[in-house]
C-alpha positions in Angstrom: 0.0 -0.1 0.1 1.2 3.4 -0.9 1.8 6.2 1.7 -1.0 8.1 0.4 -3.2 5.2 0.6 -1.9 4.2 4.0 -2.6 7.6 5.3 -6.0 7.8 4.0 -6.7 4.3 5.8 -5.4 6.0 9.1 -7.7 9.1 8.7 -10.6 6.8 8.1 -9.9 5.1 11.6 -13.5 3.7 12.5 -12.5 3.1 16.1 -12.2 6.7 16.8 -15.5 8.0 18.5 -14.6 11.7 16.9 -13.8 10.1 13.6 -17.2 8.0 13.1 -19.3 11.4 13.7 -17.6 12.9 10.3 -18.7 12.8 6.9 -16.2 11.3 4.2 -15.0 14.4 3.2 -14.0 15.8 6.8 -12.3 12.2 7.5 -10.2 12.6 4.5 -8.8 15.7 6.2 -7.9 13.8 9.2 -7.3 14.7 12.8 -4.2 16.9 12.9 -3.7 20.3 12.1 -1.3 20.6 8.9 2.1 21.4 9.4 3.3 25.0 9.0 6.2 25.0 6.4 9.4 25.7 8.2 8.1 25.0 11.5 10.6 23.7 14.5 11.3 20.0 14.6 9.6 18.0 17.1 6.1 17.5 15.8 6.3 15.9 12.3 5.0 12.4 11.3 8.6 11.0 11.5 9.1 12.3 14.9 5.8 10.6 16.0 7.0 7.1 14.3 10.2 7.2 16.0 8.5 7.8 19.3 6.4 4.9 18.8 9.0 2.6 17.6 12.2 3.1 19.3 11.7 1.9 22.6 11.8 -1.6 21.0 15.1 -2.2 22.6 17.1 -4.7 20.8 16.4 -3.2 17.4 18.7 -1.0 15.4 17.0 2.0 14.4 18.6 3.5 11.4 17.8 7.1 9.9 17.8 7.4 6.3 18.4 11.3 5.9 20.3 14.0 6.7 22.2 13.9 10.3 19.8 16.4 11.7 17.0 14.3 11.2 18.4 11.7 13.8 18.8 14.1 17.0 19.5 12.6 20.3 18.7 9.4 20.5 20.2 8.7 23.7 17.5 10.0 25.9 14.4 10.2 23.5 11.7 10.0 25.9 13.5 8.2 29.0 12.1 5.0 27.9 13.9 2.3 29.9 15.2 -0.9 29.1 15.8 -3.9 31.5 18.3 -5.0 29.1 19.7 -4.0 25.3 20.6 -0.8 24.7 20.9 -1.0 21.3 17.9 1.2 21.0 19.8 4.2 22.2 22.5 3.9 19.7 22.5 6.7 16.9 22.3 5.3 13.5 22.3 7.4 10.3 23.0 7.3 6.7 23.9 11.1 7.1 23.1 12.2 3.7 25.2 15.2 2.5 24.3 17.4 -0.5 26.5 15.7 -2.6 25.0 12.0 -2.1 21.4 13.7 -2.9 22.6 15.2 -6.0 24.7 12.5 -7.4 21.8 9.9 -6.1 24.0 7.9 -3.6 21.2 7.8 -1.1 20.1 4.1 -1.8 23.8 2.7 -2.0 24.7 4.4 1.3 21.2 2.9 2.9 22.4 -0.7 1.7 26.1 -0.2 3.2 24.7 1.3 6.4 22.4 -1.6 7.0 25.4 -3.9 6.1 27.7 -2.4 8.7 24.9 -2.5 11.4 24.3 -6.1 11.0 28.0 -7.0 10.9 28.9 -4.7 14.2 25.8 -5.5 16.3 24.1 -8.4 14.8 20.4 -7.2 15.9 17.1 -9.3 15.5 15.7 -6.5 13.0 16.7 -3.2 11.6 13.9 -0.3 11.3 14.7 2.0 8.4 13.2 5.6 8.7 12.3 7.5 5.8 12.5 11.4 5.8 11.6 14.3 4.4 14.5 14.6 2.2 14.8 11.1 1.0 11.2 10.9 0.3 11.5 13.9 -1.8 14.1 12.5 -3.9 12.4 9.4 -4.3 14.6 6.6 -2.9 12.9 3.1 -2.8 13.0 2.5 1.0 11.0 -0.8 0.4 13.4 -2.2 -2.4 16.4 -1.6 -0.3 14.9 -3.1 2.8 13.9 -6.1 0.6 17.0 -6.7 -0.8 18.9 -6.2 2.4 16.5 -8.6 4.5 17.2 -11.3 1.7 21.0 -10.5 1.6 21.5 -10.5 5.5 18.7 -13.2 6.6 17.0 -10.6 9.0 13.7 -8.6 9.0 14.7 -5.0 7.8 11.7 -2.8 8.0 11.0 0.2 6.0 8.9 2.8 8.1 7.1 5.4 5.7 6.5 8.4 7.6 8.5 11.3 6.2 8.3 14.5 8.2 6.1 16.2 5.5 2.9 13.6 5.9 1.4 15.2 8.7 1.8 15.9 12.4 3.2 13.4 15.1 0.1 11.8 15.9 -0.2 10.8 12.5 3.3 9.1 12.8 2.4 7.3 15.8 -0.3 5.9 13.9 1.9 4.9 10.8 4.1 3.4 12.9 1.3 1.1 14.3 0.3 0.1 10.9 4.1 -0.5 10.2 3.9 -3.1 13.0 0.7 -4.5 12.0 1.7 -5.1 8.5 5.5 -6.2 8.6 6.1 -7.4 12.4 3.0 -8.7 14.4 2.2 -12.2 13.4 5.5 -13.0 12.0 6.7 -15.5 14.7 5.0 -17.8 16.6 5.7 -18.3 20.3 5.6 -21.8 21.6 4.4 -21.1 25.3 1.0 -19.8 24.7 -1.2 -19.8 27.6 -4.8 -18.3 28.5 -2.9 -15.8 30.9 -1.1 -14.0 28.0 -1.8 -10.1 27.5 -0.7 -7.0 25.6 -0.3 -3.5 26.9 -0.5 -0.9 23.9 0.9 2.6 23.9 2.7 2.1 27.1 6.4 3.7 26.8 8.1 2.6 30.3 9.2 6.3 30.9 12.2 6.1 33.5 11.0 2.4 34.0 7.8 3.2 35.6 6.1 0.2 34.2 8.4 -1.6 36.4 6.0 -0.6 39.0 3.4 -2.2 37.5 4.8 -5.6 36.3 5.4 -7.2 39.4 1.4 -7.2 40.1 0.8 -9.1 37.1 3.4 -11.4 38.0 1.8 -12.3 41.2 -1.5 -12.9 39.6 0.1 -15.2 36.9 -0.6 -12.8 34.1 2.2 -13.0 31.3 2.8 -10.0 29.4 3.0 -11.4 25.7 4.2 -7.8 24.4 4.2 -4.2 26.0 4.7 -2.2 22.9 6.6 -0.5 22.7 8.1 0.2 26.3 11.3 -2.1 26.9 10.0 -4.6 24.3 11.8 -6.9 22.3 11.5 -7.6 18.6 10.2 -11.6 19.2 7.9 -10.3 21.9 6.3 -8.0 19.3 6.3 -10.3 16.7 4.4 -12.8 19.0 1.7 -10.5 19.9 -1.0 -11.9 18.0 -1.2 -15.0 20.5 -2.3 -12.4 23.4 -5.7 -13.3 25.0 -6.6 -9.6 25.7 -5.1 -6.1 25.4 -5.0 -2.9 27.2 -4.7 0.3 25.5 -3.1 3.0 27.6 -3.2 5.8 24.8 -5.7 5.6 22.4 -5.0 8.9 20.3 -1.7 7.3 19.5 -2.2 3.5 18.5 -6.3 2.6 18.5 -5.6 1.6 14.7 -3.3 -1.1 16.0 -5.7 -2.1 19.0 -8.5 -2.1 16.6 -6.8 -4.1 13.6 -5.4 -6.6 16.0 -8.8 -7.4 17.4 -10.4 -7.8 13.6 -7.6 -10.4 12.5 -7.1 -12.4 15.7 -10.0 -11.8 17.7 -7.8 -9.9 20.8 -10.4 -7.7 22.7 -9.1 -4.5 24.2 -10.1 -1.9 26.3 -8.9 1.3 27.2 -7.2 2.0 30.6 -4.8 4.0 32.8 -1.8 3.3 35.1 -1.8 6.5 36.5 -3.5 7.0 40.2 -4.7 4.0 42.6 -8.1 4.0 41.4 -7.4 3.7 37.7 -4.8 1.3 38.6 -7.1 -1.2 40.3 -9.5 -0.7 37.5 -7.0 -1.4 34.8 -6.0 -4.8 36.5 -9.9 -5.5 37.0 -10.3 -4.8 33.2 -7.6 -7.3 32.0 -8.6 -10.1 34.2 -12.5 -9.8 33.5 -11.2 -10.2 29.4 -9.0 -13.0 30.3 -11.7 -14.8 31.9 -14.2 -14.1 29.6 -11.8 -15.7 27.0 -11.2 -18.8 29.0 -9.1 -18.2 32.0 -10.0 -19.5 35.4 -12.6 -17.6 37.3 -10.4 -17.6 40.3 -8.4 -15.0 38.8 -10.9 -12.3 39.4 -10.9 -13.3 43.2 -7.2 -12.9 43.4 -6.9 -9.8 41.6 -9.2 -8.2 44.1 -7.5 -9.4 47.3 -4.3 -8.2 45.4 -6.1 -4.8 44.8 -7.6 -4.4 48.5 -4.0 -5.1 49.9 -2.5 -2.5 47.4 -4.7 0.0 48.1 -4.7 0.0 51.7 -1.0 0.3 51.7 -0.9 3.0 49.2 -3.7 5.0 51.2 -2.0 4.6 54.3 1.3 6.1 53.0 -0.5 9.0 51.4 -2.7 9.7 54.6 0.6 12.4 55.9 0.0 14.2 52.8 -3.5 15.1 52.7 -3.2 18.0 55.4 -0.2 19.4 53.7 -2.2 19.4 50.2 -5.6 19.9 50.7 -7.0 23.1 49.0 -3.8 23.4 47.0 -4.7 24.2 43.3 -3.0 22.8 40.0 -2.9 23.6 36.8 -2.5 20.4 34.6 -0.9 21.4 31.2 -0.5 17.9 29.5 -3.0 16.3 27.3 -3.7 12.9 25.8 -5.1 10.2 28.5 -3.3 12.3 31.2 -5.9 14.8 30.8 -8.1 12.8 32.7 -5.9 10.2 34.7 -3.6 12.7 36.2 -6.8 14.4 37.6 -8.0 11.6 39.2 -4.7 10.8 40.8 -4.3 14.4 42.0 -8.1 14.3 43.4 -7.2 11.4 45.4 -5.1 13.2 47.8 -7.2 16.6 47.8 -5.9 18.7 45.5 -8.1 21.1 43.4 -7.6 20.9 39.4 -8.5 24.6 38.2 -7.7 23.9 34.5 -6.6 20.6 32.6 -5.7 20.7 29.1 -7.4 18.4 26.6 -4.9 18.7 23.8 -4.4 15.5 21.8 -7.4 13.9 23.7 -10.1 11.7 22.0 -13.8 12.5 23.0 -13.6 9.8 25.4 -10.9 11.5 27.3 -12.7 14.7 27.4 -15.9 12.9 28.4 -13.8 11.4 31.3 -12.2 14.4 32.3 -15.4 16.6 32.4 -17.0 14.0 34.4 -14.2 14.7 37.1 -14.2 18.2 36.9 -18.1 19.1 36.3 -17.7 22.2 34.2 -16.3 22.8 30.9 -14.4 25.9 32.2 -12.2 23.8 33.6 -10.8 22.7 30.2 -8.7 24.2 27.7 -7.4 23.2 24.5 -4.6 25.5 24.2 -3.7 28.4 26.2 -1.4 31.3 25.4 1.7 31.7 27.7 0.6 35.1 29.0 -2.6 33.6 30.2 -1.0 30.8 32.1 1.7 33.2 33.5 -1.3 35.2 34.7 -3.1 32.5 36.4 0.1 31.6 38.4 0.9 34.9 39.3 -2.2 35.8 40.3 -2.8 32.7 42.7 -5.0 31.3 40.6 -2.8 28.0 40.9 -0.4 27.0 43.2 1.6 24.6 41.0 1.8 23.9 37.4 2.3 20.1 36.1 3.4 20.1 32.3 6.1 19.3 30.0 9.3 20.9 29.9 8.5 23.4 27.4 6.2 25.5 29.5 8.7 25.3 33.0 9.7 28.6 32.5 6.4 30.5 32.4 5.9 29.1 35.9 9.5 29.7 36.9 9.0 33.6 35.7 5.7 33.6 37.8 7.8 32.2 40.6 5.6 29.3 41.3 6.7 25.5 41.5 6.4 23.3 38.4 6.3 19.5 37.9 7.4 17.5 35.0 4.8 14.9 34.1 5.7 14.4 30.5 8.1 12.1 28.6 11.4 14.2 29.6 10.4 13.5 33.3 13.2 11.6 35.4 10.4 10.3 38.1 8.1 7.1 37.7 4.3 7.9 38.4 2.6 4.6 37.1 1.1 2.2 39.5 0.4 2.3 43.2 4.0 3.1 44.1 4.0 5.9 41.4 0.8 7.7 42.6 2.9 7.9 45.8 6.0 9.5 44.0 3.7 11.8 42.1 2.2 13.2 45.3 5.5 13.1 47.1 7.1 15.3 44.2 4.4 17.7 44.4 4.4 18.2 48.0 8.4 18.5 47.6 7.8 21.5 45.2 5.0 23.2 47.1 6.9 23.3 50.2 10.5 24.2 48.6 11.5 27.3 50.5 13.1 29.1 47.4 10.0 29.8 46.0 8.8 31.9 49.2 12.2 33.6 49.0 11.9 34.7 45.2 8.2 35.8 45.9 9.2 38.2 49.0 10.0 41.7 48.5 13.6 42.7 47.3 15.6 43.8 50.3 16.8 46.9 48.9 15.0 50.3 48.2 14.9 52.2 44.8 18.1 53.9 46.1 19.8 50.4 46.2 20.0 50.7 49.9 19.6 47.7 52.1 16.5 47.7 54.2 14.5 45.2 56.7 16.2 42.0 57.6 19.2 42.4 55.4 20.0 45.8 56.8 19.9 43.9 60.3 22.1 41.3 59.2 24.8 43.6 57.9 24.8 45.8 61.2 25.6 42.6 63.2 28.7 42.1 61.6 31.7 42.7 63.4 33.3 46.1 62.8 36.6 47.4 63.5 37.9 50.8 64.2 39.7 51.1 60.6 37.0 49.1 58.5 34.3 47.3 58.2 36.0 44.2 58.7 37.8 42.8 62.0 41.2 41.5 62.0 40.3 38.0 61.7 38.0 39.0 58.4 41.2 40.7 57.0 43.4 38.0 57.5 40.9 35.5 55.6 40.7 38.1 52.8 44.4 38.3 52.8 45.0 34.8 52.4 42.3 34.4 49.6 44.4 37.0 47.6 47.7 35.4 48.5 46.1 32.1 47.2 45.1 33.9 44.1 48.3 35.4 43.7 50.0 32.0 43.7 47.7 30.9 41.0 
């Protein structure tokens, strides 16, 4: 299928509630706002495809294009691995102007694949098209097919050049690539009635490792987590799972829906953010497994585990409640976090004054509206000056967002916490819910914000006033100047040291 036909198929996604309400002409336009020519990188289809596929840890990811398209793969989204780190290596064909003019792109790509296979022997190589190589007409599929035959391993072309559309389209095109070329290509020899897939989980800073032990205790095997901490063989055999949980439907709903149609794997959407949502996710997967043949006692064991973990979590959260009650939060994120984060924060008495619904599906919006009760608390985009005004006026005590808006909060002298993919702390599962609350408490109680919001300790003429003046007058003063002999001796020693240097 051509790239144009694939994009049209993605735009016609029947599992999307919003898409079903459109007429045929509106569906062809897709859900993403068109890219602005010359806009900064970070929101294109290529970036979206790479975000979805790169956390497959043992695969070599090769970018066919200029060096700048590769960027920094070592810390992409902080997706953690429990083993291989090949996914963090930077592979690119590094096309130059001469390569493009002389038509050396395809030859250079084949040589790059050969070098990767010889040096690293990966189970598969993913090759990503970029704007430049798509525009000059390099036949990515032909080169990948020839390399696969020559080297005896899957070489997967990922046709998602940046100009095709926005990041969300790239997410879906990556899902199409997995469905068409990877999933179902390997048959596992250990199939059981307790195998599940988790789709749309990226294992940011290893947060899914807070959740995995819960499934292990219940005897539920994770056939594939796509893409977080995944192995190529796991993804290739994901078609033998008995149930699927979709964590972020806006990105990979097409993959979950097509897997249900082809292999009969039912799916539901859930979240591991917050205590209640983690419990609901465990219940949902267990119910699907029982419906498909697992022993009904799995439900009883799940309820016992949930009761134990919730009791422990709520007991550990109790000391935070009086400290956080009534504190107001501006949640500037989106997608599944638009409602899952809201529920997690409300569990400890935090008040959500506004929540972004950017990149959220209609179902996401309905869920957050049910929690916040009024549409005035929802916003799609909000200008930086309005965010600053909300924080500076005290309408919100803290902002939770991605790193791009952190400086607005800091300029308003209010605390900020990163809850997006660049973060350094895990927030999934019961343990992650406690960590999230702890980090909010630390940010709100950080004494630096009280200090920076206090009036400056000098007047308009530059003279010290108030407490600063009291500190200055308390310093020991000698007859011949502001410093005692001991202070002069220390100052002299410092000067001598500098002279020696």
